[in-house]
N, C-alpha and C positions, 0 to 999 in steps of 0.2 A: 187697166194695163193689158189684161188678156184680150179685151175687145180690140184695142189698138194694135196689139201684136198680130191678131188674126187679120185685121184690115190690111196690115202691111204685107201679109203672106198669101192672102186669098186673091184669086184672079176672078174678079167680077167687075161689073160696071160701078163707077163711083156712086151712081144713084142708089145702088143697093148697099154699098158700104156705109152710107149715112145712117143706117139703122143702129149701128153700134154707137155712133155719136149721139143719136137721139136718146139712147139709154143714159148717157152721161147728162144730157139736158134734163131728162126725167128725174134723175137723182138730185140735181140741183134744185129743181122745182119742189121736190119732196122735202129737201132740207129746208128750203125757205118756208114751206107750209108748217113743218113741225117746229121751226124756230119761232114763228110768229103766231101760229094757230089762228090766222086771219082767214076770212072768207076768200079774199083774193088769192092767198097762198093755196087754199084748198082747190079752188077752180084751176089755178095754174098747174098744180100737181095732177089733178084728174084729167085735165085736157091734154097734158103731155102724154099721159098713158094712152088716152084715146088716139092720139096722133101716131104713137108707136104701133098700136094695134092696126090702125088703118094703113099705115105704110107697109106693115108686114103683109097684110092682105094684098096690097098692090104688088108686092114682090111675087106672090103666088099666082096672081091673075093678070099680070101686066100685058099678056097677049090677047086678052079678051076685052075688047073695047067697051062692050055693054056693062060688064061687071066692074070695070074700072070707073065708069061714070056713076054706077050705082054706089060704089064705095065712097066716091067724092060727095054724092048727094046725101047719103046716110051720115057721113062724118060731119057735114055741114049742119044737118038737122039735129044730130046729137050734140054738137057744139052749142047751138042755140038753146036747146032744152037744158043742157047742163049749166049754162050761164044763168038762165032764168029760174030754174027749179033745181037747186043743188041737192035737194033730198033724193032726187032720182039718179044721181051720179053713180052710186054703187051698183044699183040694178043694171044700169046701162053698161057700165064697164064689165060687170060679170057676164052679162049676156053677150056682149061683143067679144069678150075673151073666150067664152065657150064656143062661139061661132068660129073664132080663129083656131081654137084647139081642134075642133072637128075637121076643119079644112086642112090643117097640117097633117093630121092623121090620115085623112082620105088621100091626099097627094102622096104621102109616104107609102101607103099601101099600093097605090096605082103604079108608082115608079119602081116598086120592089127593090129599093136600095138596100145595100148590105149593112148599113150603119144603123140598124134598128136599135142597138144597144144605147145609142144616144137618145132615142125616143123614150126608152124605158127609164133612163136616168132623168129625163125631163119630166116624165109623169110623176116619179117619186118626189122630185123637188117641188113640183106644183102642188101635190096633195099634202105634203108636209107644210108648205107655206100656207095653204088654205086652212089647215088645222090650227096653225098659229094665229091666223087672222080671226077665224071664227071664235076660238077660245078667248082671245083678247077682246073681241067685240061684244060677245054675249055672256061670257062667264067671268069677266073680270070682277064684277061686283059680288058674285056669288061664291066664287072659288078664289082663294088667295094666290093668283098666278101673276100678280103685278111684279113680283120679284124676279120672274123669269124673263122679263122684257120681250114678251112674245111679239109685240108690234115691231120692235126692232128686228127680230128674227124674220118676221114676215117680209120686211123690206130686203133683207139680205137674200133670202131664199127666192123671192119672186124676181129679184134682179138677176139671179143666176138662172132661173127658169126662162126669163126673157132672153138672156144670152144664148142659152141652149136652143130655144125655139128659133131665133134668128139664124143661128149657126145651121140648124137643120133646114130651114127655108132656103138658105143659100146653097146648101148641099143638094137639095132637091132641084132647085132651079138650074144650077150649073153643072151638076154631076161631076163633082171634083174628084176624079179618080186618080189624078196624078199627084195627089197630096197624101201624106201620111198624117193621121190624126194622133196627136199626143195629148196627154192629160197633164196639165200643170197642177202641182200639189195633189195629184191623183184625183182631180175633181173637174177642172175646167178644160174643155177641149180647145186646142189651138192647132192650126194647120202648119205643116212643114212640107217643103218640097221634097219629092222622092228622088 
């Protein structure tokens, strides 16, 4: 809902607005994977994440033709590798995600935008989601954390982190100074016209 609300009120090209829709597609693929626990579902889930990350990088570097082609080439290579060797999907996604993370931070520092508080909230959400994922992945058998549903919390928190990151990317790209940022439920940012 919040992504659709922001899409309605944000002034950017439709090409860039599709990132919010891609989050919905990623959620659907993740739902399919967790409902079936099939290899096809896993690949769909992880490829949709890869495509959201690559589209987000394209948002930040769409004016640099060389980097745009490099993103397309690496996305294609990673797609082939992830389909052929699914065991490498997690390291590929984490590496690609950390590269994306570093680029957003670098662009935010260069642009010296005033909405740094959004970036701090994004960092907190990201690190809490990573803590949930690592605890669920590596400590589930050792420590009785299965009752905490940390994997489900990982999905909720990383989805919110992706929403924040896309929001910040659009803010950096378009310098949306004519909008007021409000927080729905004191958590998710949405744009309002001033």
